[in-house]
N, C-alpha and C positions, 0 to 999 in steps of 0.2 A: 608310906611317908611322902608328902608333897616334895618333889625334888628340887624346888627352886630356892635360892638363897634370898637373903634380905634385900629389900630395896631394888627389886627388878621390876621393870615395866611390863605391861601386858605384851608388848611387842617382843621383848627379850625372852619372856617365858615361853612364847609360842603356844600358850594354852588355848587360844581361839583359832589356831591355824586350821584351815579346812572346814570350819564349822558352818552350819546353816543357822541363821537367826530366824526362828519360826514365828516370832511375834514382835512387831515393832510399829511405832507410830511416826515413821519417817516421812510418809507421804504428806506433803506440806499443805497447810491451809484448809484442812477438811475436818479436823476434830480438835481435841485438847492437846494434840501433839505438836510437832514441828510447825512453826508459823509460816516459814517462807522457804523458797527453794535454796537460798544460800546456806541455811542451817542444814537442810537435807544433804546438800553436797559436802558440807563439813563432816557430818557423821559418816557418810559413805567413804570419804577419803580416809577417815580414821579406821573404818572397817577394813579397807584394803590394806592398810599398814599392819593391822593385826593378823591378816591372813584369812579373814572371814570370806568364805567362797560365795555364799548366797544369802539373800535376805528376803523374807516375805513381808510385804507391806500390808499391815492388817488394821486399817482404820476402823474406828467404832461405827457400828450401825445400831442405833437404839432410838427410842421415841424422842429423846432429847437431842439426838444427832442423827436425823433420818436421811443419811447420805444415800442418794440414788445410785444404783450400781453403774449406770451409764456415766454419771458425773465422775465417779471414782475412776472409771476406766480412762476418761479423758484426762484427768489430773495425772494419773499414772503415766500416760503417754507423754505428757509434758515433762515429767521428771526423767523419763528414759531419754528424751531428746536432749535434756540439759546435762545428763551424766554420761561420761565417756570412759569411766574407770572399769576395773576388772570384776567388780562384785556383780553377780547376777541378781536382777530385780524381778520379783514375782509379786503378783497382786492377789490378795484374798481379803477377808474382813474378820473383825472380832464382833460377834453377834451377841448382843444382850438378849437373854431369854425373857422377852416381854411380848405384849400383844402385837407390836409391829413385826417381830420375828415370826410369830405364828402366821401372820398374814403372808409374809414373804416366803415362808416355807411352803405354804399351801400353793402359792403361785409359781414356785420354782425360781423366784427372783433372788438369787444367791451368788455369793462369791466364795466358792469352796477353796480349801487349802490342800496342798499336796499335788504331786505330779499327776496322779490319777483323777484328781478332781472329785474325790469321794469322801472327803473329810470336811467337817465344819468346826471352826474354832468358835466356842461359845463361852459366855461368862454370865455370872449372876451378881447381885448385890454382895458386898463384902459382909453384911450383917444379917441378911435374911435370904433364905432360899425362895424362889418363885413358888406360888401356890401350886402350880402344876409341874414342878421341877422334874420328877421322875417320868411323868406322862410325856412331857415335851422331849425328853431324851429318847424315849421309846418311839415317839412320832418321827424324830430325826432318823432313827434307824429304819423305820418302816418306809421312809422315802429313799432308802438306799445309801445313806450317809453314815459315816462313823463320827460320833460326837467326840471332840477333843476339848476337854475342860481347861480353859486358860487359868493359869496361876492358882491352882487349888489350895496352895499354902496360905493364900491371903483371905480365905473365907473363914471368918471367925466362928461361924455357926457350925462348922463341920467338926465331927469327932473322928477319931481313928477308925471307929466302926463304920462311919459314913464313907470314908475313903475306901475301906475294904469292900463294902457293899456295892459301891459304884464300879470298882474294878471287876467285881464278880459279874456285873452287867455289861462288861466289855467297854466301859467308858475309858477313854484314853486321857492322859494327863500331860499338860505342858507346864513346866515350872519356869519361873523367872530366874535367870542367872543372877540378877542383882539381889534377889531374895536371900541367897546364901551368904552374902556379905553384909546383911543387916540393913540394906537401904530402906526396906519397908518395916523395920523394927525387929525385935528379937523373937516375937511370937511367930512371925512369918518365916524367919530364919530357922527356928527350931522345927517348924512343920516341914519346911522344904528339905531340911537335912534328914528328917525321919522318913519322908516319902522316898527320898533317894536311897536310903539304907534298905528300905523295904522292896526296892526294885520296882516301884510304881511309876517312875517317870519315863515317859515315852520319848518326848522331845523337849528341847529347851529354847527359850527365846529371851530377848532382853526386855521387852515391853518398854523400850526406850521412848521417851516423850520429848527429850531435849538434849542438846549436846553436853550440858553440864553434868548429866547423869554419867556419861563416860568418864569425865574428869574425876568424879567422886569414886567411881569404880576403880580407876587407876590408883587413887590415893589408898584405897583399901588393899589393893595388891601390894603396893609399896610398903604398907605397914606390916605386911607378912602375917596377916591373920591366919587362922587354921583353915586353909583353902584346899585341903586334900580332897574334899568331896567334889570340887569343880572338875577334877581330871576326867571323871567318868562321863561328864556331860558332853564331851566331844563325840561320844559314841552311844547315843540313846538306844533303847531297846528296839524300837520300831521306827519306820519312816512312813509317813502318809504318802 
């Protein structure tokens, strides 16, 4: 049973205290996420008040947003200079499995996630798998990386058997915290809850793109929906 009473804030519940956000678009002005440093700092200040310990900044890299790794490192350094709070900032990327990714994988031009630098956060279209989906995952592993599939609950083309077969191939899963409260719709919420019950979630992240998403999440917490499944996300099964 979820131990918190009605109308308590995220801060009051302590549900995010000590957590690492493994997926965010807080790095400003580089993709469809936060547009400016002011909003980045607003989110980070909120994270500090929630007790979040660390956040991985994972801007998109894809053909439509071909962010150069050196440019992302420079922008990351700008944010670190602007931010003086307690939340630890780390840089990685969310990589679309497309031809640009294949080229960068071959060249080793990557921003891996995790303290050991041996995991890659990857994503696909929400409606269709890439033509070489399984081959690309195997190629990632052949280069010495562990693929971490971002928000698998949002891929409408996947079945429960697809999830099971990916896990059998040692593909790791990162779920979105916001999925469990319905921000991406009831289908994503159902899938996320099922994946969590099956013990398939390795890490969680917000996938936050703007400060208003935090306010909406807070409203869901105050409404006291069935949030019992969120408790286990503080201690995912494995850490990259």
